[in-house]
C-alpha positions in Angstrom: -13.7 -51.0 65.0 -10.2 -50.9 65.2 -10.1 -46.8 65.6 -12.0 -46.9 68.1 -10.2 -49.4 69.7 -7.1 -48.2 69.9 -9.0 -45.0 70.9 -9.9 -46.7 73.6 -6.2 -47.8 74.2 -5.3 -44.6 74.4 -7.8 -43.5 76.8 -7.1 -45.8 78.8 -3.0 -45.5 78.8 -3.6 -42.2 79.5 -6.0 -41.8 82.0 -3.4 -44.9 84.1 -0.3 -43.2 83.1 -2.5 -39.7 84.5 -2.0 -40.9 87.7 1.4 -41.7 88.2 3.1 -38.6 88.4 6.3 -39.4 86.1 6.2 -37.2 83.5 8.6 -39.1 81.6 7.4 -42.4 81.3 3.5 -40.9 81.0 6.0 -39.3 77.3 7.6 -42.5 77.2 3.9 -44.7 77.1 2.4 -42.0 74.5 5.9 -41.9 72.1 5.3 -45.8 72.0 1.6 -45.2 71.1 2.4 -42.8 68.3 4.5 -45.7 67.0 1.9 -47.9 67.3 -0.1 -46.0 65.2 2.7 -45.5 62.2 3.7 -42.2 63.6 7.4 -41.3 64.5 7.4 -38.1 63.4 5.6 -37.4 66.4 6.8 -40.3 68.2 10.5 -38.9 67.7 9.3 -35.8 69.0 8.5 -36.7 72.3 11.5 -39.7 73.0 13.3 -36.1 72.4 11.4 -33.9 75.2 11.9 -36.5 77.6 16.0 -36.7 76.7 15.8 -33.0 76.8 13.4 -32.3 79.8 14.8 -35.8 81.7 17.9 -36.5 80.8 18.3 -38.1 84.5 15.5 -40.6 84.5 15.2 -44.1 83.3 13.4 -43.5 80.8 15.7 -40.9 78.7 18.3 -44.0 78.0 14.9 -46.1 76.8 14.0 -42.4 74.4 17.8 -43.2 73.0 17.2 -46.1 72.3 14.0 -46.4 70.6 15.4 -42.6 68.6 18.4 -44.4 67.3 15.8 -47.8 66.1 13.8 -44.4 64.4 16.1 -42.7 62.6 17.6 -46.2 61.0 13.9 -47.0 59.5 14.0 -43.6 57.8 
């Protein structure tokens, strides 16, 4: 049941973010979900992608902060 709810949350988040047209925001939300799923490696990859592709976005700074926090927890 727990996995079913998690899958529904992911589908919901992706469907909402798919409407926004803001790729940096979409990647950031997906990375946060990866963290919640205890997948820091994939979350880190997504945060790095945000920083590399969208350095001027508001999400680049947020991604840097999250990436730093993930690296400290290793």
